[in-house]
Structures are given as C-alpha cells and as structure tokens.
DRENDRENNU-421979 format. One record per residue (C-alpha): residue number from 1; x negated, y, z. Coordinates in pm, 1 decimal. Layout:
N
resi / c1 / c2 / c3
NUM / X / Y / Z
...
//
This chain:
322
resi / c1 / c2 / c3
1 / -3757.6 / 13593.7 / -7482.4
2 / -3404.8 / 13573.1 / -7630.7
3 / -3268.6 / 13274.5 / -7829.2
4 / -2976.4 / 13270.8 / -8046.0
5 / -2796.8 / 12933.5 / -8110.6
6 / -2507.2 / 12918.8 / -8360.5
7 / -2226.8 / 12662.9 / -8267.2
8 / -1975.6 / 12540.8 / -8490.2
9 / -1620.9 / 12425.5 / -8407.8
10 / -1538.2 / 12108.0 / -8606.8
11 / -1309.7 / 11806.4 / -8601.4
12 / -1414.4 / 11584.5 / -8317.5
13 / -1633.2 / 11308.9 / -8450.0
14 / -1391.2 / 11049.1 / -8311.3
15 / -1109.0 / 11169.2 / -8501.5
16 / -990.0 / 11032.2 / -8839.9
17 / -985.6 / 11327.5 / -9076.6
18 / -687.7 / 11362.3 / -9321.5
19 / -685.2 / 11571.5 / -9630.1
20 / -392.6 / 11843.6 / -9641.5
21 / -102.9 / 11745.9 / -9889.2
22 / -212.5 / 12009.5 / -10137.3
23 / -570.0 / 11918.0 / -10132.4
24 / -687.8 / 12249.6 / -10017.3
25 / -893.6 / 12105.6 / -9728.8
26 / -870.7 / 11891.6 / -9426.3
27 / -590.4 / 11895.0 / -9173.6
28 / -668.5 / 12055.8 / -8827.3
29 / -331.7 / 12128.1 / -8691.3
30 / -286.9 / 11937.7 / -8372.8
31 / -643.7 / 11768.8 / -8434.1
32 / -886.8 / 11762.6 / -8163.7
33 / -1178.9 / 11995.7 / -8211.8
34 / -1519.4 / 11996.5 / -8045.3
35 / -1864.7 / 12153.7 / -8075.5
36 / -2073.7 / 12013.0 / -8379.2
37 / -2301.7 / 11737.9 / -8214.0
38 / -2603.3 / 11874.9 / -8383.1
39 / -2538.5 / 12223.6 / -8238.1
40 / -2507.5 / 12058.5 / -7897.5
41 / -2860.5 / 11932.7 / -7954.8
42 / -2982.1 / 12280.9 / -8044.7
43 / -2816.8 / 12424.0 / -7729.1
44 / -3003.8 / 12161.0 / -7521.7
45 / -3327.4 / 12245.4 / -7673.9
46 / -3264.4 / 12618.5 / -7591.5
47 / -3182.4 / 12529.8 / -7249.5
48 / -3489.2 / 12322.7 / -7203.4
49 / -3708.0 / 12635.3 / -7326.2
50 / -3533.3 / 12857.1 / -7059.0
51 / -3593.0 / 12602.4 / -6796.7
52 / -3963.1 / 12597.2 / -6865.3
53 / -3958.2 / 12966.1 / -6818.7
54 / -4019.3 / 13056.7 / -7193.2
55 / -3663.3 / 13195.9 / -7271.3
56 / -3480.5 / 13452.6 / -7053.0
57 / -3150.6 / 13455.3 / -7246.8
58 / -2960.6 / 13209.6 / -7464.0
59 / -2671.7 / 13347.3 / -7690.0
60 / -2422.8 / 13125.5 / -7834.5
61 / -2257.0 / 13249.2 / -8162.6
62 / -1956.4 / 13096.6 / -8312.7
63 / -1742.0 / 13229.9 / -8619.5
64 / -1388.6 / 13139.6 / -8719.2
65 / -1050.0 / 13134.9 / -8557.7
66 / -991.2 / 13267.2 / -8216.3
67 / -1007.3 / 12911.3 / -8085.5
68 / -1379.1 / 12902.0 / -8144.4
69 / -1393.9 / 13070.3 / -7810.0
70 / -1352.5 / 12718.0 / -7681.2
71 / -1675.7 / 12610.9 / -7845.8
72 / -1847.8 / 12903.3 / -7686.9
73 / -1742.8 / 12816.9 / -7336.0
74 / -1875.0 / 12455.4 / -7401.6
75 / -2205.2 / 12616.8 / -7476.4
76 / -2175.6 / 12840.7 / -7168.4
77 / -2102.1 / 12523.2 / -6966.6
78 / -2426.8 / 12350.5 / -7103.2
79 / -2646.7 / 12648.7 / -6992.3
80 / -2598.1 / 12951.0 / -7245.4
81 / -2593.6 / 13294.7 / -7060.9
82 / -2342.8 / 13452.8 / -7297.0
83 / -2140.9 / 13427.7 / -7611.2
84 / -2053.2 / 13618.5 / -7934.1
85 / -1746.2 / 13524.4 / -8129.0
86 / -1697.8 / 13663.8 / -8483.0
87 / -1326.4 / 13614.6 / -8549.0
88 / -1233.3 / 13531.2 / -8917.3
89 / -920.6 / 13363.3 / -9073.6
90 / -1136.6 / 13294.6 / -9396.5
91 / -1310.6 / 12959.1 / -9454.0
92 / -1647.8 / 13081.7 / -9417.0
93 / -1918.0 / 12931.5 / -9648.2
94 / -2303.2 / 12900.6 / -9525.3
95 / -2406.5 / 13225.4 / -9725.2
96 / -2128.8 / 13417.9 / -9544.7
97 / -2233.9 / 13266.1 / -9200.3
98 / -2592.4 / 13359.1 / -9283.2
99 / -2511.8 / 13702.4 / -9361.8
100 / -2307.7 / 13759.1 / -9025.1
101 / -2586.7 / 13589.6 / -8822.9
102 / -2835.7 / 13833.8 / -8978.7
103 / -2605.1 / 14114.9 / -8850.4
104 / -2606.0 / 13970.6 / -8503.4
105 / -2978.8 / 13911.9 / -8527.7
106 / -3042.6 / 14279.8 / -8622.2
107 / -2835.8 / 14373.7 / -8297.9
108 / -2960.4 / 14135.7 / -8061.0
109 / -3325.4 / 14107.4 / -8172.9
110 / -3381.5 / 13735.8 / -8060.7
111 / -3733.5 / 13590.8 / -8106.5
112 / -3593.2 / 13259.5 / -8230.1
113 / -3279.6 / 13120.1 / -8375.4
114 / -3212.8 / 12754.6 / -8321.2
115 / -2952.7 / 12574.1 / -8541.1
116 / -2835.1 / 12233.1 / -8546.5
117 / -2991.4 / 12051.5 / -8860.9
118 / -2629.5 / 12016.8 / -9013.5
119 / -2262.4 / 12023.2 / -8956.1
120 / -2052.5 / 11695.0 / -8948.9
121 / -1756.3 / 11834.7 / -9141.9
122 / -1932.5 / 11972.6 / -9472.3
123 / -2291.2 / 11818.4 / -9421.9
124 / -2417.0 / 12138.8 / -9603.7
125 / -2749.7 / 12192.4 / -9411.2
126 / -2772.7 / 12552.8 / -9578.0
127 / -2722.1 / 12809.6 / -9319.3
128 / -3078.1 / 12802.5 / -9154.8
129 / -3251.7 / 12821.2 / -9486.1
130 / -3029.7 / 13111.7 / -9595.4
131 / -3086.4 / 13312.4 / -9273.3
132 / -3463.2 / 13277.3 / -9291.9
133 / -3443.4 / 13416.9 / -9644.6
134 / -3220.1 / 13706.6 / -9551.6
135 / -3412.9 / 13782.4 / -9237.7
136 / -3745.3 / 13740.6 / -9415.6
137 / -3888.4 / 13520.8 / -9134.1
138 / -4054.0 / 13179.9 / -9133.4
139 / -3844.1 / 12874.8 / -9061.9
140 / -3917.4 / 12493.5 / -8963.3
141 / -3651.5 / 12254.2 / -9073.4
142 / -3573.2 / 11888.8 / -8935.6
143 / -3757.4 / 11998.1 / -8608.0
144 / -3763.4 / 11753.3 / -8318.4
145 / -3959.2 / 11961.6 / -8060.0
146 / -4036.2 / 12337.6 / -8022.2
147 / -4321.2 / 12464.1 / -7800.0
148 / -4371.1 / 12833.7 / -7757.9
149 / -4696.9 / 12992.0 / -7652.9
150 / -4885.1 / 13308.3 / -7728.6
151 / -4599.7 / 13433.9 / -7931.7
152 / -4616.7 / 13151.7 / -8172.1
153 / -4377.5 / 12856.0 / -8196.8
154 / -4541.0 / 12507.0 / -8246.2
155 / -4263.1 / 12286.2 / -8417.8
156 / -4283.3 / 11911.1 / -8447.4
157 / -4096.1 / 11868.9 / -8761.9
158 / -4053.0 / 11603.9 / -9060.5
159 / -4257.4 / 11724.8 / -9364.9
160 / -4112.5 / 11723.5 / -9702.8
161 / -4435.6 / 11775.0 / -9919.5
162 / -4390.6 / 11468.3 / -10137.5
163 / -4543.8 / 11120.8 / -10109.4
164 / -4827.7 / 11088.0 / -9843.3
165 / -5001.7 / 10837.8 / -9635.9
166 / -4873.9 / 10890.2 / -9262.4
167 / -4976.8 / 10711.8 / -8953.4
168 / -4651.1 / 10650.6 / -8760.5
169 / -4592.9 / 10539.1 / -8405.0
170 / -4270.2 / 10361.8 / -8513.8
171 / -4106.2 / 10387.5 / -8170.6
172 / -4189.8 / 10758.4 / -8153.2
173 / -4052.0 / 10825.9 / -8506.1
174 / -3734.3 / 10625.1 / -8440.4
175 / -3691.8 / 10776.9 / -8098.4
176 / -3697.9 / 11114.6 / -8275.4
177 / -3408.8 / 11006.8 / -8500.3
178 / -3227.1 / 10836.9 / -8238.0
179 / -3244.3 / 11127.2 / -8000.9
180 / -3020.4 / 11320.2 / -8248.6
181 / -2759.8 / 11045.9 / -8208.2
182 / -2801.9 / 10995.0 / -7841.1
183 / -2506.0 / 11239.2 / -7732.6
184 / -2278.1 / 11098.3 / -7991.3
185 / -2342.7 / 10731.9 / -7877.4
186 / -2312.1 / 10844.4 / -7519.0
187 / -1990.2 / 11015.2 / -7566.4
188 / -1842.4 / 10727.0 / -7761.0
189 / -1958.2 / 10499.8 / -7481.2
190 / -2199.9 / 10309.8 / -7693.8
191 / -2554.6 / 10205.2 / -7583.7
192 / -2842.1 / 10326.7 / -7794.4
193 / -3157.4 / 10132.8 / -7753.2
194 / -3479.8 / 10159.9 / -7931.0
195 / -3737.4 / 9869.6 / -7868.9
196 / -4105.5 / 9929.8 / -7840.4
197 / -4345.2 / 9842.6 / -8116.2
198 / -4682.9 / 9911.7 / -8245.3
199 / -4814.6 / 10192.2 / -8494.2
200 / -4823.0 / 10124.5 / -8852.3
201 / -4956.9 / 10301.0 / -9162.9
202 / -4724.2 / 10314.5 / -9475.6
203 / -4725.3 / 10494.2 / -9801.2
204 / -4421.5 / 10715.9 / -9786.1
205 / -4231.5 / 11048.1 / -9740.4
206 / -4165.8 / 11090.9 / -9365.3
207 / -3875.1 / 11315.3 / -9440.3
208 / -3710.8 / 11072.0 / -9662.2
209 / -3773.7 / 10762.7 / -9439.7
210 / -3646.8 / 10954.8 / -9147.0
211 / -3327.7 / 11048.2 / -9345.4
212 / -3269.3 / 10676.4 / -9427.6
213 / -3300.9 / 10574.8 / -9073.2
214 / -3063.3 / 10862.4 / -8954.2
215 / -2798.2 / 10722.2 / -9197.3
216 / -2842.4 / 10383.3 / -9060.3
217 / -2794.3 / 10480.6 / -8708.0
218 / -2504.2 / 10702.6 / -8794.7
219 / -2327.8 / 10422.8 / -8970.0
220 / -2395.5 / 10192.8 / -8683.9
221 / -2250.1 / 10415.6 / -8437.2
222 / -1947.6 / 10503.4 / -8635.5
223 / -1845.9 / 10133.6 / -8695.5
224 / -1923.5 / 10028.8 / -8319.3
225 / -1624.1 / 10046.8 / -8074.5
226 / -1661.7 / 10175.3 / -7716.6
227 / -1857.2 / 9973.5 / -7495.4
228 / -2061.1 / 9830.7 / -7789.0
229 / -2443.2 / 9838.6 / -7849.8
230 / -2657.5 / 9993.9 / -8131.8
231 / -3038.8 / 9861.6 / -8118.4
232 / -3325.2 / 9974.1 / -8332.7
233 / -3614.4 / 9738.7 / -8399.1
234 / -3943.7 / 9784.5 / -8592.8
235 / -4202.7 / 9520.0 / -8668.9
236 / -4497.0 / 9450.9 / -8914.4
237 / -4462.9 / 9126.7 / -9075.4
238 / -4625.6 / 8971.3 / -9401.5
239 / -4761.3 / 9305.2 / -9531.0
240 / -4421.4 / 9490.5 / -9480.6
241 / -4267.7 / 9706.8 / -9216.7
242 / -3922.0 / 9587.7 / -9127.9
243 / -3697.0 / 9845.0 / -8954.7
244 / -3366.6 / 9710.7 / -8837.1
245 / -3054.0 / 9858.1 / -8682.9
246 / -2826.5 / 9619.6 / -8527.1
247 / -2482.9 / 9690.3 / -8401.6
248 / -2207.7 / 9501.0 / -8217.4
249 / -1925.1 / 9661.5 / -8438.1
250 / -1644.3 / 9537.2 / -8658.5
251 / -1868.7 / 9346.3 / -8896.8
252 / -1829.7 / 9304.8 / -9256.9
253 / -1623.3 / 9028.6 / -9468.5
254 / -1890.2 / 8796.3 / -9624.2
255 / -1718.2 / 8836.8 / -9953.5
256 / -1765.7 / 9220.1 / -9941.5
257 / -2139.8 / 9256.9 / -9839.2
258 / -2261.8 / 9258.4 / -10193.3
259 / -2070.9 / 9571.7 / -10257.3
260 / -2244.1 / 9783.2 / -9988.1
261 / -2521.8 / 10010.6 / -10105.3
262 / -2327.5 / 10094.6 / -10422.7
263 / -2203.5 / 10469.8 / -10447.6
264 / -1857.6 / 10541.1 / -10300.6
265 / -1787.8 / 10197.4 / -10140.1
266 / -1634.9 / 10159.6 / -9817.0
267 / -1524.9 / 9841.4 / -9673.0
268 / -1202.7 / 9802.1 / -9485.2
269 / -1202.6 / 9686.0 / -9112.4
270 / -992.5 / 9403.7 / -8968.0
271 / -722.5 / 9661.2 / -8905.6
272 / -713.0 / 9753.6 / -9274.3
273 / -855.5 / 10116.6 / -9221.9
274 / -1178.8 / 10262.3 / -9347.4
275 / -1395.0 / 10490.0 / -9135.9
276 / -1433.7 / 10869.5 / -9240.8
277 / -1701.9 / 10937.6 / -9516.0
278 / -1780.2 / 10933.4 / -9891.1
279 / -1940.5 / 10571.7 / -9896.3
280 / -2265.9 / 10726.3 / -10002.5
281 / -2470.2 / 10665.3 / -9673.0
282 / -2584.9 / 10306.1 / -9767.8
283 / -2633.8 / 10390.6 / -10131.5
284 / -2855.4 / 10673.1 / -10025.9
285 / -3055.9 / 10439.1 / -9804.9
286 / -3095.0 / 10200.9 / -10064.5
287 / -3212.9 / 10454.6 / -10307.8
288 / -3485.1 / 10605.4 / -10071.7
289 / -3592.3 / 10238.7 / -9971.7
290 / -3640.9 / 10149.9 / -10352.0
291 / -3821.6 / 10482.6 / -10403.2
292 / -4076.3 / 10349.9 / -10156.4
293 / -4095.6 / 10012.1 / -10323.8
294 / -3906.8 / 9870.7 / -10036.7
295 / -3589.4 / 9653.0 / -10001.9
296 / -3260.7 / 9689.2 / -9814.5
297 / -3108.4 / 9370.7 / -9638.0
298 / -2755.7 / 9358.4 / -9495.4
299 / -2644.1 / 9065.6 / -9258.6
300 / -2314.3 / 9068.5 / -9095.7
301 / -2056.2 / 8856.2 / -8914.1
302 / -1697.1 / 8994.9 / -8923.1
303 / -1599.9 / 9071.9 / -8553.9
304 / -1950.2 / 9034.1 / -8433.0
305 / -2155.6 / 9296.6 / -8572.1
306 / -2401.4 / 9393.5 / -8857.3
307 / -2777.0 / 9415.5 / -8891.6
308 / -2913.8 / 9656.2 / -9175.4
309 / -3293.6 / 9619.4 / -9225.0
310 / -3513.0 / 9833.9 / -9430.9
311 / -3840.5 / 9677.6 / -9554.1
312 / -4138.3 / 9914.3 / -9663.8
313 / -4484.6 / 9798.8 / -9783.4
314 / -4762.6 / 9867.5 / -9539.0
315 / -5072.3 / 10069.0 / -9662.4
316 / -5307.4 / 9778.7 / -9753.6
317 / -5618.0 / 10007.6 / -9731.1
318 / -5527.4 / 10097.5 / -9382.0
319 / -5458.7 / 9742.5 / -9266.2
320 / -5807.5 / 9617.3 / -9408.2
321 / -5979.0 / 9921.5 / -9213.5
322 / -5806.8 / 9814.1 / -8895.1
//
C-alpha cells in the first residue's frame, strides 16, 4: 500500500514572525524555516503504518520554492521512501494545493493520503477537505489513530455532529490532544505531562471541547521558556469537570488578567514583547466553554507561571446512574 503525506515548509515555530513593510505577507528572508509540526505527526503516523507492515511506500510531497526540498529531506530522514517537489514561485492557496495533490494522486495511485490537521502559518485547515471533494473519496478529519485492515481504514477521530452525550476517559482524550503537541514541546525543551484521572460523562461536543483544550496547550507551550513544564490535569468535583493546563511560563501581570479571554487581546511579557498570534486563542476557549454552560478561570503569578482551567457541567443523569 502506498501512502502520500504532504509536508509544508513554514517559518519555524520558535521564530517571531514579522510582517513585510508593504503588508503583502510575512518576512521569510533570512528566517529559519522548518516542516509544519502537524505534518511531522502525519509522517510519523505513515511510518508507524509501514513499520506494522501495512504500507509499502511513503511519498512526501511539498510545494513551493526550491528550498522546500529541505522539508522533503526531513521527511526522508523520518522514514519516507521518496519525495516529490512541485516548484512554484506563487503563494499557493489551499485550493491550488488540493488540485496539485489530485494530479499527483492520479499519477501515484495511493490508497491513502495523510495530512497534518492544519498549518501553523495560515491555520487554514482546508486542503484535506478540498482534496477529498476533488478526488471524490471519503475523508476523516481530526484523526488521532488510523488502523487499516481488509481494505478499510478504521479512523479514531473527533466527531462534529452537534451536541451529544459522550463518555470520555479524560486522560485518553487529553492524551490525544497532547500528542499533537508533544513534538513541539520536546523540540522546545519543555516537559509535557498529563496526569491520570478517571472517566467522566459530560454533555458536550467532543470536537469543540478538544479544540478548546488544544488552544490551551498551544498557549502554554508558546509562553513557557526552554526547560519549563506544561501539565494537564482533569478532575470531577462538585458536579463539574475541571480541566486545568498549568505552565511554568512568564506569567501574567495581575492587573492584566481580566483582559484575557477578550478577542484580539495579547499581554506583554516582562521583556515587553508579545508572542506571535492574533489574541483569539483564549477568546475562542471562553466562547466554546460558555457554549457548554461552563466557565473559564485564569490564575497567574508573573515570573512563575499560569493555570488556565475550564469547568464543564457533568451529566447529572449519568452520575445518578453510576
């Protein structure tokens, strides 16, 4: 079985992104570039399938300037068998990338294409969906595990079918989110720890809750310096499920905490600089939490770290049945 894994060349996640003086895009001249971290996870999953004897060949595909060959070489070092580079001086948008991938799919005839869930530069999360539509093949988004047997792929994924009652083994769900950020934390020299907890039943949309957790872990890693630690805790108390992400980062000034969770708000660190981003991360977490009749709490000590907790109501009927 042949697997294609698209890999994107992006500004390294440790680099502070700067906008060009003419506002036409971000400055990439002289800036360290690397493989999109989520694409690294896709390559690792493809390699895992090959090691199990399911796949016979992994093809890494990259598109853009000639330097994208470096990204392919990274994929080859990780275990890919060969690479395809589509050179272009244009800024390729998701639809163009999907069409080019379709041409490669027609030529290579893979049984599966594994993509990272999003790119850290544009956060589009569109290419996979567009490719599936053009290719007229089924797709599974937000996949955390792929098992292939009997010509079928069994995909463990986050559903997005609206509100539903789900029974979640919280360490497993959090592990699933944390695994996405494990390579990022490891490369930055940060310890990422998930504490065990019991199962709990909540009323909610698994995909939206996972998105909120992903944003919290991403923020914690972003604001924690090398050698620091990010911990994820989950516990049921007082009829509510409390999920906390704790970091040993720069912390937040006490007079600024109240501003967090509002759109486009970023707080300056001791050095007087903000991290890259739009300031929408915590605002999105707050909105998703409130959608589930929950609450967001932020505790921080400047210079020591921050704890962000999401409180969600437990399913009372399930609790009584237990």
